[in-house]
C-alpha positions in Angstrom: -53.9 -74.3 -46.7 -50.2 -73.9 -46.2 -48.8 -71.3 -43.9 -45.2 -70.3 -43.1 -44.3 -69.4 -39.6 -41.7 -66.6 -39.3 -40.8 -63.8 -36.8 -41.9 -60.3 -37.7 -44.3 -61.5 -40.4 -45.2 -58.0 -41.6 -41.6 -57.0 -42.1 -40.8 -60.3 -44.0 -43.9 -59.8 -46.2 -42.8 -56.3 -47.1 -39.3 -57.5 -47.9 -40.5 -60.4 -50.0 -42.8 -58.1 -51.9 -39.9 -55.8 -52.5 -37.7 -58.6 -53.7 -40.5 -59.8 -56.1 -41.0 -56.3 -57.4 -37.3 -56.0 -58.1 -37.3 -59.4 -59.9 -40.3 -58.3 -61.9 -38.5 -55.2 -63.0 -35.5 -57.3 -64.0 -37.8 -59.7 -65.9 -39.3 -56.7 -67.7 -35.9 -55.6 -68.8 -35.2 -59.1 -70.1 -38.6 -59.0 -72.0 -37.4 -55.9 -73.8 -35.1 -58.2 -75.7 -38.2 -59.9 -77.1 -37.3 -63.1 -78.9 -34.1 -61.8 -80.4 -31.9 -64.2 -78.4 -34.0 -67.1 -79.6 -34.0 -65.8 -83.2 -30.2 -65.6 -83.1 -29.9 -69.1 -81.7 -32.3 -70.5 -84.4 -30.3 -68.8 -87.1 -27.1 -70.2 -85.7 -28.6 -73.7 -85.7 -29.6 -73.2 -89.4 -26.0 -72.1 -90.2 -24.6 -75.2 -88.4 -26.9 -77.5 -90.4 -26.1 -75.7 -93.6 -22.3 -76.0 -92.9 -22.7 -79.8 -92.6 -24.7 -79.9 -95.8 -22.2 -77.6 -97.5 -19.3 -79.8 -96.4 -21.0 -82.8 -97.8 -21.6 -81.1 -101.1 -17.9 -80.0 -101.2 -16.8 -83.5 -100.5 -19.0 -84.8 -103.4 -17.4 -82.3 -105.7 -13.9 -83.3 -104.6 -14.8 -87.0 -105.0 -16.2 -86.5 -108.5 -13.1 -84.4 -109.5 -10.8 -87.2 -108.2 -12.8 -89.7 -110.3 -12.5 -87.5 -113.4 -8.7 -87.2 -112.9 -8.5 -91.0 -112.5 -10.5 -91.6 -115.7 -8.3 -89.1 -117.6 -5.2 -90.9 -116.4 -6.7 -94.2 -117.4 -7.6 -92.8 -120.9 -4.1 -91.5 -121.4 -2.7 -94.9 -120.6 -5.2 -96.6 -122.9 -4.3 -94.2 -125.8 -0.7 -95.0 -125.4 -1.6 -98.7 -125.4 -3.8 -98.1 -128.5 -0.8 -96.5 -130.4 1.4 -99.5 -129.5 -1.2 -101.9 -130.7 -1.6 -100.0 -133.9 2.1 -100.3 -134.5 2.0 -104.0 -133.7 -0.6 -104.5 -136.5 2.0 -103.5 -139.0 4.3 -106.4 -138.0 1.8 -109.2 -137.4 2.8 -112.6 -138.7 -0.5 -114.4 -138.8 -4.3 -114.0 -138.7 -4.5 -115.2 -135.1 -2.1 -112.6 -133.9 -3.9 -110.0 -136.1 -7.3 -110.8 -134.6 -5.9 -110.8 -131.1 -4.5 -107.2 -131.5 -7.7 -106.1 -133.2 -9.7 -107.4 -130.2 -7.4 -105.6 -127.8 -7.7 -102.4 -129.8 -11.5 -102.6 -129.8 -11.5 -103.2 -126.0 -9.2 -100.2 -125.4 -11.4 -98.0 -127.6 -14.6 -99.1 -125.9 -13.1 -98.5 -122.5 -11.9 -95.0 -123.6 -15.4 -94.2 -124.9 -17.0 -95.5 -121.7 -14.5 -93.4 -119.7 -15.4 -90.3 -121.7 -19.1 -90.8 -121.0 -18.3 -91.3 -117.3 -16.2 -88.1 -117.4 -19.1 -86.2 -119.0 -21.6 -87.5 -116.4 -19.2 -86.6 -113.6 -18.6 -83.2 -115.0 -22.3 -82.5 -115.1 -22.6 -83.7 -111.5 -19.8 -81.4 -110.5 -21.6 -78.5 -112.2 -24.8 -79.3 -110.4 -23.0 -79.7 -107.1 -21.0 -76.5 -107.5 -24.2 -74.6 -108.2 -25.8 -76.1 -105.1 -22.6 -75.3 -103.1 -22.7 -71.7 -104.2 -26.4 -71.4 -103.2 -25.5 -72.9 -99.8 -22.7 -70.4 -99.3 -25.0 -67.5 -100.4 -27.7 -68.7 -98.0 -25.1 -68.9 -95.1 -23.9 -65.4 -95.9 -27.5 -64.1 -95.8 -28.1 -65.9 -92.4 -24.8 -64.4 -91.1 -26.0 -61.0 -92.2 -29.3 -61.5 -90.4 -27.5 -62.7 -87.2 -25.2 -59.6 -87.3 -28.3 -57.3 -87.7 -30.2 -59.0 -84.9 -27.1 -59.1 -82.6 -26.6 -55.4 -83.2 -30.2 -54.7 -82.1 -29.8 -57.0 -79.1 -26.5 -55.3 -78.1 -28.2 -51.9 -78.3 -31.0 -53.1 -76.0 -28.5 -54.7 -73.6 -26.5 -51.5 -73.5 -29.5 -49.4 -72.8 -30.5 -51.7 -70.0 -27.1 -52.3 -68.6 -27.0 -49.6 -65.8 -30.6 -50.3 -64.8 -29.9 -54.0 -64.7 -26.8 -53.6 -62.6 -28.7 -51.4 -60.1 -31.5 -53.9 -59.8 -29.1 -56.8 -59.3 -27.2 -54.8 -56.6 -30.5 -54.0 -54.8 -31.6 -57.6 -55.1 -28.4 -58.9 -53.6 -28.5 -56.5 -50.7 -32.1 -57.3 -49.9 -31.6 -61.1 -50.4 -28.7 -61.1 -47.9 -30.9 -59.2 -45.4 -33.8 -61.6 -45.7 -31.5 -64.6 -45.6 -30.0 -63.3 -42.3 -33.4 -62.8 -40.8 -35.0 -66.1 -41.9 -32.8 -68.4 -44.1 -35.6 -71.0 -44.5 -38.1 -68.5 -45.8 -35.6 -66.9 -48.2 -34.6 -70.3 -49.7 -38.3 -71.2 -50.0 -38.9 -68.0 -52.0 -35.7 -68.4 -54.0 -36.4 -72.0 -55.0 -39.8 -71.1 -56.2 -38.5 -68.1 -58.1 -36.1 -70.2 -60.0 -38.5 -73.0 -60.8 -41.7 -71.0 -61.7 -42.4 -69.4 -65.0 -41.4 -65.8 -65.1 -39.7 -66.0 -61.7 -42.9 -65.1 -59.9 -42.4 -66.7 -56.5 -44.8 -64.3 -54.8 -48.1 -63.0 -56.2 -51.1 -61.1 -55.1 -54.6 -62.4 -54.5 -56.9 -60.5 -56.9 -60.7 -60.1 -56.9 -62.6 -62.7 -58.9 -64.3 -61.0 -61.9 -68.0 -60.7 -61.2 -67.5 -61.6 -57.5 -65.6 -58.8 -55.8 -66.0 -60.5 -52.4 -63.9 -63.5 -53.6 -60.3 -63.6 -54.6 -58.1 -65.8 -56.8 -54.4 -66.5 -57.0 -53.0 -64.2 -59.7 -50.4 -66.9 -60.5 -52.7 -69.8 -61.4 -56.2 -68.2 -61.1 -57.4 -70.7 -58.5 -60.3 -69.5 -56.3 -59.0 -69.2 -52.8 -61.1 -70.5 -49.8 -62.7 -67.8 -47.7 -60.7 -68.7 -44.6 -57.4 -68.2 -46.6 -58.8 -64.9 -48.0 -59.5 -63.7 -44.5 -56.0 -64.7 -43.3 -54.5 -62.8 -46.2 -56.3 -59.6 -45.2 -54.9 -60.0 -41.7 -51.3 -59.8 -43.0 -50.1 -61.7 -40.0 -49.0 -64.9 -41.7 -47.3 -66.0 -44.9 -49.5 -68.2 -47.1 -48.8 -70.5 -50.0 -51.2 -71.3 -52.8 -51.9 -75.0 -52.7 -52.3 -75.2 -56.4 -49.2 -73.5 -57.8 -47.0 -73.2 -54.8 -46.5 -69.4 -55.0 -46.4 -67.3 -51.9 -49.5 -65.2 -51.5 -50.2 -61.6 -50.3 -53.3 -59.4 -50.6 -53.3 -57.1 -53.6 -53.6 -53.9 -51.6 -50.4 -54.6 -49.7 -48.5 -55.6 -52.8 -49.5 -52.4 -54.6 -48.8 -50.3 -51.5 -45.2 -51.7 -51.2 -44.6 -51.6 -55.0 -45.8 -47.9 -55.2 -43.4 -46.9 -52.3 -40.3 -48.3 -54.0 -38.0 -46.1 -56.0 
């Protein structure tokens, strides 16, 4: 078993219990928020991912539109070239020259036809991408609406809790400074555990084991405590630490007595 030596053990025990009760109340206030903060964060992550996807879709649209403009420009040039070739046909001097111009005309017309098919294909891609982009924007707007709704609910909870939270933090600060002055090592031990353990429970009570009222367990990790440790707890003349979870231990009666006497 692990014991902590400190002057005025009973006073320190009471002060640590008071500190833990105040932290428990503060934690209970935080719990009133439920998972709203996490929900808001998850929605913000979804929006960030959608924004990246939407940017990619928008870039695809711009790229396709740029290709369409290039193809239109190419076709305009080819049609001008086609008209010049047709005029040249009227003034050919021999068959060889005639066939050369006919071949150039055919190539120009085939290229124009291919460009038109590519334009049609790109226009269809633009339509699909635009529809997708609109859906992405609609989805983002809906997520933003949900965030605003949840943030409003969260703000209401925070506002309701504000005064109570400020009072608790003030009482915690005053009591923490007092304990630190009396025994800095004990305070830092308590504070380190509070910050590292789930729920901030650095100090817990030893509660009766179900079915065996003469034995107690740590209410932090539910480990059965040795009889010697149980006896020491009841003496209230030393500060004990659970060997399994590292939490400070007090007997349940003392914890309840101190908690009940606090405003």
